[in-house]
N, C-alpha and C positions, 0 to 999 in steps of 0.2 A: 579449144575444147573446155578447159577449166573455166574460161571466161563465160562461156555459154551456160555452164552449170551454175555459176555464181549468179548470173543474171536471172535464170529461171528460179533459183532459190529466193532471190530478192523479191521477185514478182509474187511468188507464193506467199511470202511473209507479209508483203504489202497488202495483198488481197485479204489475207487472214486478219490483219490489223483493221482494215477498212470494214470488213464484215462484222467484226466483234465490236467496233466502235459505234455501230448504229443503235440508237436508243429509241424506245417507243415514245409516242406522243400521248398527250392527255393523261399523264401520270397522276395528276391531282384528282382524277376521278376513280382511282383504283384503291381498293381496300386490301390490306395485308395483315394477316393474323400471325403473330409471332409468339412462340412459347418460350418460357424461361427468361423473362425480361427483368428479373430482379437485379442481376449483375451480369458481367461478362459480355459475351458476344451478343446475346439477345438485347441487353440494355443499350449497348452502343448502336446496334442496328436500328432499334426503335427510334432513337434520337436522329440517326442519319437519314432515315426515310422521312421522318417528320420534317426535317429541314428541307427536304426536296419537295415538300408539299403533298406527299402521299397521305392517305388516310390509314393510320396505324391503329390496329387493335392489338394491344399488348397484354399478354397473359402473364401474370406474376403468381408466385407461390404464396407470397405474404402481403398483407395490407401495407406494411412498411415499405416493401419494394415498390408497390404500386404508387404510393403517395410520393416517394422520392422521385420516381420517374415523371410523374405529373408536374412536379415543381420545375423540371428541367426541359419541358417540352411545351408545344403550343396547345391550344384548346382543341385542336383537331384530334389529337391522340386520346384514345379511350382505353381504359384498363378493365381487366376482369381477373378474379382470383381463380386459379386453375391448378389442380393436382392431377397430373397426367396418369397417375396410377389408380385413380378413382373414376370409374366409368360414369357414375352419376355426375361428378364434377365436369367431366368431358361433355356429357349430354347437355348440361346446363349452359356451359360456355358456347356450345354449338347453337343452341336456341338463341342465345344473346347475339351471336354473330349474325344469324339469319335475320333477326329482327332489325338489324342495322343495315345490312347490305341489300336485303330485299331481292327483287328480281334481277338485279345486276350481278349477283353472285359474288364469290370471293376470288379476287384476282390472285392473291399470293398466300400460301401457307408455308411458314418456316418452322420446321420441327427442330428446335434448338435445345429444349430442356434436356438436361442430362446430369448424371453424377458419376463419380469415379468409383466409389465403393471401396471396400478393403483391397489394398494392393499388397499381396503376400504370395509366397510360393503356393501353388495349387494344393500341394500336400498338407498345407496348414489350414486350409479353408473347409467350410461346410457348405452343403447345398443352399442353405438360406443366404449365404454371402453372394452367391451367384444370382439367386432369384431377385434379391433387392435391386441389383444393378439392371438386370434384364427387364424388370418391371417398369423402370423409368425410361431407360435408353432405347429399348426396342418395343416392348409390348405397349407401353404408354404412347410411343410415337405412332404405332400402328393403329391404336384406338382413336387417337386424334385424327389421323389421316382418313380412316374409313368413315368416321362420323361427319367430317367436313367435306368429304369427297363430292357429294352432290352439288354443293355450293361452288366448288372449284370447277367442276365440269360445266356448270351453267355459265361461268365467266370465261371458259376456255383458258384457264389461268396457268399458274406455275406452282409447283411443289418443290421446296428446297429442304433437303434432309441433311442434317449435320452428322457426318460420320467421323472418320479420323484416319490418319496414316496407320493407326493401329487396327484399322479394318482391312488393311492391305497386308501387313506383316505383324505378327504377334511378338512385340518387343517386351511386354510385361505380362505377368501372370494375373489370374483373377477374371472376374466377369466382364470387365470393361472391353477387353479384346473381343470376346464373344459377341457382346452386344453390338459393337461396331461392324463386325463381319456380317451380322444379321441386318443391320441398316443398309449395308451395301447390297445384299441379296434382295431385300424387300424393294429397295429403290429401283434396281435393275428390272425386276419383274413388273413393277408398277409402271415404269417408263414405257415399256413395250406395250402394255395393256392400254394405257391412256393416250398413246400416240394416235389412236383411232378417233379420239375425242378432241384432238388438238390441244391437249394438256401436256406441258413439258415438265419433266422431272429432272432436277439437278442434285448432285451430291457434292457436299463440301468436305474436303479432307484436310483439316488443319494439322500442322505439326505441333511442336511444343510451345504453348503460349501460357503466360501467367494470368490465369483467371481465378475466380473464387473456388473452382473445383480443384485447382492445383494447390491444395492446402498441405504444406509440408509438415507442420506440427501434427495435424490430424493423421496424415499418412504414417508418421512415425509412431504415434500413439496406437493406431490400429494394428500396426505390424508387431509392436511389442505385446499387445493383448493377444494376438494370434499365437505368438511364440509361447506365451505363458499358458495358453489353453491346450497346447499339443501334449501328447503323452511323453513321459520321461524317455521312453525308448526312441521316439522321434527326435527329441532334442539331442540324444547321444549320436544318432545317425547323422544329423545335419551339423551339429557343433555350434558353439557360441560364435565362432568366427563367421559362420554363414549368416547369422543375424546381423552382425556388425557390418559385413560387406553389403548386405541388402540395404541397410540404413544409409551407408555411404553412397551407394549407387542411386538410391532414391533422392538423396539430397543433391547430388550432382545433376541428375536429370531435371529436377524441379528448378534449380538455380540457372540452368541453361535455357530455360524457357524465355521466349520473346515477350516483351511488353507491348509490341506493336500489333495489338489485336485488330486494328483497323484493316490489316491485310486480310483478315478473315471476313469482316463485315463488308469490305469492298467486293469480295467474291460473291457474297450473298446478294448485295445490291445489284450487281451485274446480272446475276441469274434471274432477278425479278424484273429488271428494267430493259435488258437488251433485246433487240429484235431476234437475235440468234444466240440464245444462252448456251453455254457449254454443258456437256453431260456431267463432267467432273471438274472440280476446281481444287487444286492443291495450294495451300497457303503456308508460307514459311520455307526458308531455304533448306531446313532439315527434311522437310517433306519432299521437296523437288530433287535434292541432290543426294539424299541418303535413303530414306525409307522407301520411296516409290521405286527407284532403281534396284534397291535390295530385293523388292518383291518379285522382280523379273529374273533374278539370278537362279541358277540351279540350287536345289534345296541344300545340298551339302555345303555349298559356299555361303548361302544366306545364313544357315545355322551356325557356321563358324564365325562369321562376322558379328551376328547378333549376340553370340554368347561368349565372345572372347574375354570380356571383363566380368563375367558372371562368377559368383562364388562356387567353390567345390565342396561337396559334403565331406564330413570328417571320415566317414567310412561307408562302405557299401554293404547292403544286406546280402547274405549268401543263401 
């Protein structure tokens, strides 16, 4: 009996491996537009796809980022300056893409641009702190997607949205979690809608990786600034130890991040080039073995696990 179960399981895994290993032909004819290519995942993906012979249209936030990327890639790769929070910039980039791809349409759109924003207890933040993150990570992504959608539909192509394990379970405070939950929701509704047009939508859920947005000195600076800006009464309630514990947890979390960012870009590449892309890709062992399983546990258990090392306030308000 057990032997039969093992054989069936082995056959299922073998079929799954074979199906996922099938790669599209004529990749050199396909255009892919990637946002956030100055550094990190977007930068590495642009180089990776360029080496495969694909036609990469890389959107950078700065001229410096664009110039540095051009120096490390072939003449096929083209760059454009894009601020995803500026609708005029998004429209201009879309016109630029349309002029290049023409009637072929846009095969791939990778929404990678993102920021972390202030990471601090929610009670220390203001509305503007949340708006800043949402404007880039969620609203900017939506603007880019809707503006380029006609070109993607024309090619019956792929949309790849970069979410996070923090879009599954809220392990930190601030706007980043909210933005990534929003990415998940938008991507799910978009996937179902676009399936009628043979457009596939995939979500990338990275764990902790050391990229430019994982800037520990900036995190600490922002946290201290938020602490200094809260009322005296709030400081008394939380206590100085609360700040120090937050700083330590932030350092531990950042230092534990993986430098193997190719694990993320390999997922992105598969979503763009596989005959049968996955709906979701989790990258990193912390995503696979901690955050995603945690998201399926009963709430009282996941709350306990997620907060076991969290600081406690000095006193409670009555």
